[in-house]
MIDOSE-1310 file (N, C-alpha, C; in nm, 2 decimals, decimal comma, always signed):
residues 193
mnhg	-2,82/-0,28/-1,42/-2,89/-0,29/-1,28/-2,90/-0,14/-1,23; -3,02/-0,09/-1,23/-3,05/+0,04/-1,18/-3,12/+0,04/-1,06; -3,07/+0,12/-0,97/-3,14/+0,14/-0,83/-3,17/-0,01/-0,77; -3,08/-0,09/-0,79/-3,09/-0,23/-0,74/-3,06/-0,24/-0,59
slnr	-3,08/-0,35/-0,54/-3,06/-0,37/-0,39/-2,92/-0,43/-0,35; -2,82/-0,38/-0,43/-2,70/-0,42/-0,39/-2,64/-0,34/-0,29; -2,64/-0,39/-0,17/-2,60/-0,31/-0,05/-2,47/-0,36/+0,00; -2,40/-0,47/-0,05/-2,28/-0,52/+0,02/-2,19/-0,54/-0,10
wedi	-2,06/-0,54/-0,07/-1,96/-0,58/-0,17/-1,97/-0,73/-0,22; -2,02/-0,81/-0,13/-2,03/-0,95/-0,15/-2,15/-0,97/-0,27; -2,25/-0,88/-0,27/-2,34/-0,89/-0,38/-2,28/-0,85/-0,51; -2,19/-0,76/-0,51/-2,10/-0,73/-0,63/-2,02/-0,85/-0,68
ekln	-1,96/-0,91/-0,58/-1,87/-1,03/-0,60/-1,95/-1,14/-0,68; -2,07/-1,16/-0,64/-2,15/-1,26/-0,69/-2,18/-1,25/-0,84; -2,15/-1,12/-0,90/-2,17/-1,11/-1,04/-2,05/-1,18/-1,11; -1,94/-1,21/-1,04/-1,84/-1,29/-1,11/-1,87/-1,44/-1,13
sfpk	-1,99/-1,48/-1,09/-2,03/-1,62/-1,12/-2,08/-1,63/-1,26; -2,09/-1,52/-1,33/-2,13/-1,51/-1,46/-2,00/-1,50/-1,55; -1,94/-1,60/-1,59/-1,81/-1,59/-1,66/-1,81/-1,51/-1,79; -1,93/-1,51/-1,86/-1,94/-1,44/-1,98/-1,99/-1,29/-1,98
leev	-2,00/-1,25/-1,85/-2,04/-1,11/-1,82/-1,93/-1,01/-1,87; -1,96/-0,92/-1,97/-1,84/-0,83/-2,02/-1,89/-0,69/-2,00; -2,03/-0,67/-2,00/-2,07/-0,53/-2,00/-2,16/-0,51/-1,87; -2,14/-0,41/-1,80/-2,21/-0,39/-1,68/-2,26/-0,24/-1,67
rlqg	-2,38/-0,21/-1,64/-2,43/-0,08/-1,61/-2,48/-0,08/-1,47; -2,43/-0,01/-1,38/-2,47/+0,01/-1,25/-2,50/+0,15/-1,22; -2,63/+0,19/-1,19/-2,67/+0,34/-1,16/-2,75/+0,32/-1,04; -2,74/+0,42/-0,96/-2,81/+0,44/-0,84/-2,81/+0,32/-0,74
ipll	-2,69/+0,25/-0,73/-2,67/+0,15/-0,64/-2,65/+0,20/-0,49; -2,72/+0,16/-0,39/-2,70/+0,22/-0,26/-2,55/+0,20/-0,21; -2,50/+0,09/-0,23/-2,36/+0,06/-0,19/-2,26/+0,16/-0,23; -2,29/+0,21/-0,35/-2,18/+0,30/-0,42/-2,20/+0,45/-0,39
qtyt	-2,30/+0,48/-0,32/-2,34/+0,63/-0,30/-2,24/+0,70/-0,22; -2,16/+0,64/-0,14/-2,07/+0,71/-0,05/-1,94/+0,73/-0,11; -1,91/+0,68/-0,23/-1,79/+0,70/-0,30/-1,79/+0,81/-0,40; -1,68/+0,86/-0,43/-1,65/+0,95/-0,54/-1,66/+0,87/-0,67
nter	-1,69/+0,94/-0,79/-1,70/+0,87/-0,92/-1,57/+0,80/-0,95; -1,46/+0,85/-0,92/-1,33/+0,77/-0,95/-1,32/+0,66/-0,86; -1,34/+0,67/-0,73/-1,34/+0,56/-0,64/-1,44/+0,44/-0,68; -1,56/+0,49/-0,71/-1,67/+0,40/-0,75/-1,62/+0,32/-0,88
rslm	-1,58/+0,39/-0,98/-1,54/+0,32/-1,10/-1,42/+0,21/-1,08; -1,32/+0,27/-1,00/-1,20/+0,18/-0,98/-1,24/+0,06/-0,90; -1,32/+0,08/-0,79/-1,35/-0,04/-0,72/-1,43/-0,14/-0,79; -1,52/-0,08/-0,88/-1,61/-0,18/-0,96/-1,52/-0,26/-1,06
iaql	-1,43/-0,19/-1,13/-1,34/-0,26/-1,22/-1,26/-0,35/-1,15; -1,20/-0,33/-1,04/-1,12/-0,42/-0,97/-1,19/-0,55/-0,92; -1,31/-0,52/-0,88/-1,40/-0,63/-0,83/-1,45/-0,72/-0,93; -1,46/-0,66/-1,06/-1,52/-0,75/-1,16/-1,41/-0,77/-1,28
psis	-1,33/-0,88/-1,27/-1,22/-0,89/-1,36/-1,26/-0,92/-1,50; -1,37/-0,97/-1,52/-1,40/-1,01/-1,67/-1,47/-0,91/-1,76; -1,51/-0,80/-1,69/-1,59/-0,69/-1,76/-1,49/-0,61/-1,85; -1,54/-0,58/-1,97/-1,47/-0,49/-2,06/-1,53/-0,35/-2,08
slng	-1,64/-0,34/-2,02/-1,72/-0,21/-2,04/-1,80/-0,19/-1,91; -1,78/-0,07/-1,85/-1,85/-0,03/-1,73/-1,93/+0,10/-1,75; -2,06/+0,09/-1,74/-2,15/+0,20/-1,75/-2,13/+0,27/-1,89; -2,10/+0,19/-1,99/-2,09/+0,23/-2,13/-1,96/+0,28/-2,17
svvs	-1,87/+0,28/-2,07/-1,72/+0,32/-2,11/-1,63/+0,20/-2,11; -1,54/+0,19/-2,22/-1,46/+0,08/-2,23/-1,35/+0,07/-2,12; -1,32/-0,04/-2,07/-1,22/-0,05/-1,96/-1,09/-0,09/-2,02; -0,99/-0,01/-2,03/-0,86/-0,04/-2,10/-0,78/-0,13/-2,00
ager	-0,67/-0,18/-2,06/-0,58/-0,27/-1,98/-0,51/-0,18/-1,87; -0,48/-0,06/-1,91/-0,41/+0,04/-1,81/-0,50/+0,08/-1,71; -0,63/+0,11/-1,75/-0,73/+0,15/-1,64/-0,75/+0,03/-1,54; -0,75/-0,09/-1,59/-0,77/-0,21/-1,51/-0,66/-0,22/-1,41
edae	-0,53/-0,21/-1,45/-0,43/-0,22/-1,37/-0,43/-0,12/-1,26; -0,45/+0,01/-1,29/-0,46/+0,12/-1,20/-0,57/+0,09/-1,10; -0,69/+0,04/-1,14/-0,80/+0,02/-1,06/-0,76/-0,10/-0,96; -0,70/-0,20/-1,01/-0,67/-0,31/-0,92/-0,56/-0,28/-0,82
rffi	-0,47/-0,19/-0,86/-0,37/-0,14/-0,75/-0,44/-0,05/-0,66; -0,54/+0,04/-0,71/-0,61/+0,12/-0,61/-0,69/+0,03/-0,51; -0,75/-0,07/-0,56/-0,82/-0,16/-0,48/-0,74/-0,22/-0,36; -0,62/-0,26/-0,40/-0,52/-0,31/-0,29/-0,49/-0,20/-0,19
ryhl	-0,46/-0,09/-0,23/-0,43/+0,02/-0,14/-0,54/+0,07/-0,07; -0,66/+0,06/-0,13/-0,79/+0,10/-0,06/-0,81/+0,02/+0,06; -0,78/-0,10/+0,06/-0,80/-0,20/+0,16/-0,68/-0,21/+0,26; -0,58/-0,14/+0,25/-0,46/-0,16/+0,33/-0,49/-0,16/+0,49
dype	-0,58/-0,08/+0,53/-0,60/-0,05/+0,67/-0,72/-0,14/+0,72; -0,77/-0,24/+0,63/-0,88/-0,32/+0,69/-0,82/-0,44/+0,77; -0,89/-0,48/+0,87/-0,85/-0,60/+0,94/-0,86/-0,72/+0,85; -0,77/-0,81/+0,88/-0,75/-0,94/+0,78/-0,89/-1,01/+0,76
eelp	-0,98/-1,01/+0,87/-1,09/-1,09/+0,85/-1,20/-1,01/+0,77; -1,17/-0,88/+0,75/-1,27/-0,81/+0,66/-1,23/-0,78/+0,52; -1,11/-0,84/+0,49/-1,06/-0,83/+0,35/-1,14/-0,91/+0,25; -1,18/-0,85/+0,14/-1,26/-0,92/+0,04/-1,18/-1,03/-0,03
yryh	-1,24/-1,13/-0,09/-1,17/-1,23/-0,16/-1,08/-1,18/-0,27; -1,14/-1,09/-0,34/-1,07/-1,02/-0,46/-0,94/-0,96/-0,41; -0,93/-0,90/-0,30/-0,80/-0,85/-0,24/-0,69/-0,95/-0,24; -0,72/-1,07/-0,19/-0,61/-1,17/-0,19/-0,57/-1,21/-0,33
clvt	-0,67/-1,21/-0,43/-0,64/-1,25/-0,57/-0,54/-1,14/-0,62; -0,57/-1,01/-0,59/-0,50/-0,91/-0,65/-0,35/-0,89/-0,58; -0,35/-0,93/-0,45/-0,22/-0,93/-0,38/-0,13/-1,03/-0,44; -0,19/-1,15/-0,48/-0,11/-1,26/-0,55/-0,06/-1,20/-0,68
kygk	-0,13/-1,12/-0,75/-0,10/-1,07/-0,89/+0,02/-0,96/-0,88; -0,01/-0,86/-0,77/+0,08/-0,74/-0,78/+0,17/-0,75/-0,65; +0,14/-0,83/-0,55/+0,21/-0,81/-0,42/+0,16/-0,72/-0,34; +0,21/-0,71/-0,21/+0,15/-0,61/-0,12/+0,21/-0,48/-0,15
lepl	+0,12/-0,38/-0,18/+0,16/-0,25/-0,22/+0,17/-0,15/-0,10; +0,26/-0,06/-0,11/+0,28/+0,05/-0,01/+0,18/+0,15/-0,05; +0,13/+0,23/+0,06/+0,05/+0,35/+0,02/+0,13/+0,45/-0,07; +0,06/+0,52/-0,16/+0,12/+0,62/-0,25/+0,17/+0,74/-0,17
aeid	+0,29/+0,78/-0,20/+0,34/+0,89/-0,12/+0,25/+1,02/-0,16; +0,24/+1,11/-0,06/+0,17/+1,23/-0,09/+0,28/+1,34/-0,11; +0,26/+1,40/-0,23/+0,36/+1,50/-0,27/+0,29/+1,64/-0,29; +0,33/+1,74/-0,23/+0,28/+1,87/-0,25/+0,37/+1,95/-0,34
lrpr	+0,33/+1,98/-0,46/+0,41/+2,05/-0,55/+0,37/+2,20/-0,56; +0,29/+2,24/-0,47/+0,26/+2,39/-0,48/+0,38/+2,47/-0,44; +0,41/+2,58/-0,49/+0,52/+2,66/-0,45/+0,50/+2,71/-0,32; +0,60/+2,73/-0,24/+0,60/+2,79/-0,10/+0,57/+2,94/-0,12
clal	+0,49/+2,99/-0,03/+0,46/+3,13/-0,03/+0,54/+3,21/+0,06; +0,59/+3,16/+0,18/+0,66/+3,24/+0,28/+0,80/+3,15/+0,32; +0,89/+3,22/+0,36/+1,01/+3,15/+0,42/+1,05/+3,24/+0,54; +1,09/+3,18/+0,65/+1,15/+3,25/+0,76/+1,30/+3,24/+0,74
vevh	+1,35/+3,36/+0,73/+1,49/+3,37/+0,71/+1,57/+3,45/+0,81; +1,70/+3,44/+0,82/+1,78/+3,53/+0,91/+1,84/+3,63/+0,83; +1,81/+3,76/+0,86/+1,87/+3,88/+0,79/+1,99/+3,92/+0,88; +2,11/+3,92/+0,82/+2,23/+3,97/+0,87/+2,27/+4,10/+0,82
cedk	+2,30/+4,20/+0,90/+2,34/+4,33/+0,86/+2,44/+4,38/+0,96; +2,57/+4,38/+0,93/+2,68/+4,42/+1,02/+2,67/+4,32/+1,14; +2,65/+4,38/+1,26/+2,64/+4,28/+1,37/+2,50/+4,26/+1,42; +2,39/+4,29/+1,34/+2,26/+4,27/+1,37/+2,21/+4,14/+1,30
vvqv	+2,13/+4,06/+1,37/+2,06/+3,95/+1,31/+1,91/+3,95/+1,35; +1,82/+3,94/+1,25/+1,68/+3,94/+1,27/+1,62/+3,84/+1,19; +1,52/+3,77/+1,26/+1,43/+3,67/+1,19/+1,33/+3,74/+1,10; +1,31/+3,72/+0,97/+1,21/+3,79/+0,90/+1,13/+3,69/+0,81
nvrl	+1,00/+3,71/+0,81/+0,92/+3,62/+0,71/+0,93/+3,70/+0,57; +0,96/+3,63/+0,47/+0,96/+3,71/+0,34/+0,86/+3,62/+0,24; +0,79/+3,70/+0,18/+0,69/+3,66/+0,07/+0,78/+3,61/-0,04; +0,78/+3,49/-0,09/+0,85/+3,44/-0,20/+0,80/+3,49/-0,35
dqtv	+0,68/+3,54/-0,34/+0,63/+3,58/-0,47/+0,67/+3,73/-0,50; +0,74/+3,80/-0,42/+0,79/+3,93/-0,44/+0,92/+3,93/-0,51; +0,96/+4,06/-0,56/+1,09/+4,07/-0,64/+1,20/+4,11/-0,54; +1,31/+4,11/-0,59/+1,43/+4,15/-0,51/+1,41/+4,30/-0,47
aelk	+1,36/+4,38/-0,56/+1,32/+4,52/-0,52/+1,23/+4,54/-0,41; +1,13/+4,46/-0,41/+1,03/+4,46/-0,30/+1,09/+4,41/-0,17; +1,17/+4,31/-0,18/+1,25/+4,26/-0,06/+1,33/+4,38/-0,01; +1,40/+4,45/-0,08/+1,49/+4,55/-0,04/+1,40/+4,66/+0,04
kqlk	+1,27/+4,68/-0,01/+1,19/+4,77/+0,05/+1,14/+4,73/+0,19; +1,12/+4,59/+0,20/+1,09/+4,53/+0,32/+1,20/+4,54/+0,41; +1,32/+4,52/+0,37/+1,45/+4,51/+0,46/+1,49/+4,66/+0,50; +1,44/+4,76/+0,43/+1,48/+4,90/+0,46/+1,45/+4,93/+0,62
evvq	+1,34/+4,89/+0,65/+1,30/+4,92/+0,80/+1,38/+4,83/+0,88; +1,42/+4,71/+0,86/+1,49/+4,62/+0,94/+1,64/+4,66/+0,96; +1,70/+4,70/+0,84/+1,85/+4,73/+0,86/+1,87/+4,88/+0,86; +1,78/+4,96/+0,86/+1,79/+5,11/+0,86/+1,88/+5,16/+0,76
lptn	+1,87/+5,11/+0,64/+1,95/+5,16/+0,52/+1,84/+5,19/+0,41; +1,87/+5,30/+0,33/+1,78/+5,32/+0,20/+1,82/+5,20/+0,10; +1,72/+5,17/+0,02/+1,74/+5,06/-0,07/+1,85/+5,08/-0,17; +1,88/+5,20/-0,21/+1,99/+5,23/-0,30/+2,13/+5,22/-0,24
hmrv	+2,13/+5,20/-0,10/+2,26/+5,20/-0,03/+2,29/+5,06/+0,03; +2,21/+4,95/-0,02/+2,23/+4,82/+0,03/+2,27/+4,72/-0,09; +2,34/+4,63/-0,06/+2,38/+4,51/-0,14/+2,32/+4,40/-0,07; +2,25/+4,31/-0,14/+2,17/+4,20/-0,08/+2,23/+4,07/-0,13
yyid	+2,26/+3,98/-0,04/+2,31/+3,85/-0,08/+2,22/+3,73/-0,02; +2,21/+3,63/-0,11/+2,13/+3,52/-0,05/+2,22/+3,40/-0,01; +2,20/+3,34/+0,11/+2,29/+3,23/+0,14/+2,21/+3,12/+0,17; +2,23/+3,01/+0,09/+2,15/+2,88/+0,10/+2,22/+2,82/+0,21
kdlc	+2,15/+2,77/+0,32/+2,20/+2,71/+0,44/+2,27/+2,58/+0,41; +2,23/+2,51/+0,30/+2,29/+2,38/+0,26/+2,40/+2,39/+0,16; +2,40/+2,49/+0,08/+2,50/+2,51/-0,03/+2,60/+2,61/-0,01; +2,60/+2,69/+0,10/+2,68/+2,82/+0,12/+2,83/+2,77/+0,12
cvfg	+2,86/+2,65/+0,18/+3,00/+2,62/+0,19/+3,06/+2,58/+0,05; +2,96/+2,54/-0,05/+3,01/+2,51/-0,18/+3,02/+2,63/-0,27; +2,91/+2,71/-0,28/+2,90/+2,81/-0,37/+2,91/+2,95/-0,30; +2,90/+2,97/-0,18/+2,91/+3,10/-0,11/+2,78/+3,17/-0,14
peem	+2,78/+3,30/-0,09/+2,65/+3,38/-0,10/+2,64/+3,43/-0,25; +2,50/+3,44/-0,29/+2,47/+3,48/-0,42/+2,42/+3,62/-0,42; +2,47/+3,72/-0,49/+2,42/+3,85/-0,49/+2,29/+3,86/-0,56; +2,20/+3,91/-0,49/+2,06/+3,94/-0,55/+2,06/+4,07/-0,62
kyst	+2,12/+4,07/-0,73/+2,14/+4,21/-0,80/+2,03/+4,25/-0,90; +1,95/+4,15/-0,94/+1,85/+4,18/-1,04/+1,72/+4,21/-0,98; +1,68/+4,34/-0,97/+1,58/+4,39/-0,89/+1,44/+4,33/-0,93; +1,41/+4,29/-1,06/+1,29/+4,23/-1,10/+1,28/+4,08/-1,09
ralh	+1,39/+4,02/-1,04/+1,39/+3,87/-1,02/+1,31/+3,83/-0,90; +1,22/+3,73/-0,92/+1,12/+3,68/-0,81/+1,21/+3,61/-0,71; +1,17/+3,62/-0,59/+1,24/+3,55/-0,48/+1,24/+3,40/-0,49; +1,12/+3,35/-0,53/+1,10/+3,20/-0,55/+1,20/+3,13/-0,63
sysi	+1,26/+3,22/-0,73/+1,36/+3,16/-0,82/+1,49/+3,13/-0,76; +1,51/+3,17/-0,64/+1,63/+3,14/-0,56/+1,62/+3,02/-0,49; +1,50/+2,97/-0,48/+1,46/+2,84/-0,40/+1,49/+2,86/-0,25; +1,45/+2,98/-0,21/+1,46/+3,02/-0,05/+1,38/+2,94/+0,03
rdgd	+1,43/+2,88/+0,14/+1,36/+2,80/+0,23/+1,38/+2,85/+0,37; +1,29/+2,81/+0,46/+1,31/+2,83/+0,60/+1,46/+2,81/+0,65; +1,51/+2,91/+0,72/+1,64/+2,88/+0,78/+1,76/+2,94/+0,70; +1,72/+2,97/+0,57/+1,83/+3,04/+0,48/+1,85/+3,17/+0,54
eilv	+1,96/+3,23/+0,48/+2,00/+3,37/+0,53/+2,01/+3,47/+0,42; +1,98/+3,60/+0,46/+1,99/+3,71/+0,36/+2,10/+3,81/+0,43; +2,20/+3,83/+0,37/+2,31/+3,92/+0,41/+2,28/+4,06/+0,34; +2,29/+4,15/+0,43/+2,27/+4,29/+0,38/+2,41/+4,37/+0,40
vpkt	+2,47/+4,42/+0,30/+2,60/+4,50/+0,31/+2,57/+4,63/+0,27; +2,61/+4,73/+0,35/+2,60/+4,87/+0,31/+2,69/+4,90/+0,20; +2,65/+4,97/+0,09/+2,73/+5,01/-0,02/+2,83/+5,11/+0,03; +2,96/+5,10/-0,01/+3,05/+5,21/+0,02/+3,04/+5,32/-0,09
k	+3,07/+5,44/-0,05/+3,05/+5,55/-0,15/+3,17/+5,56/-0,23
């Protein structure tokens, strides 16, 4: 069906009245134009349980299950009276699904830490892509000490009572490798001669 007049999902559902329908090619269908390619494919596979090929590509059992689960989640916010018949069939098969959790795995770029030096406490934004040597240069202005006269310690706000401060003694080590987060502390201690 190319450039057909399928304008509603009910029109797609009617294709299920052909029990031997296994291969479907749908191109240029107005109903599908607002969806991404992935959404379009998943919604079509879930809506047509008997097809084994969609637009020339084989539909695997794993892809079908993913598509059917996507279909349920896609319709979670729809009012009960607008839910398609296929939704109820799939909920019977898989149960009512929760939305997928959104997880951001990108590394953090900045952390707001407390810098302690003797009796001075200052809030400082530190770039986590910099090295310990670069951090010392940044702290030089804050604590009024030359970089070669300071020892720097990282204090994890959650683990400090277990492990204590960790000396940041490797100048080429990146700060992100310490897993620094907002609210953690940096302790600067002047070196004694």
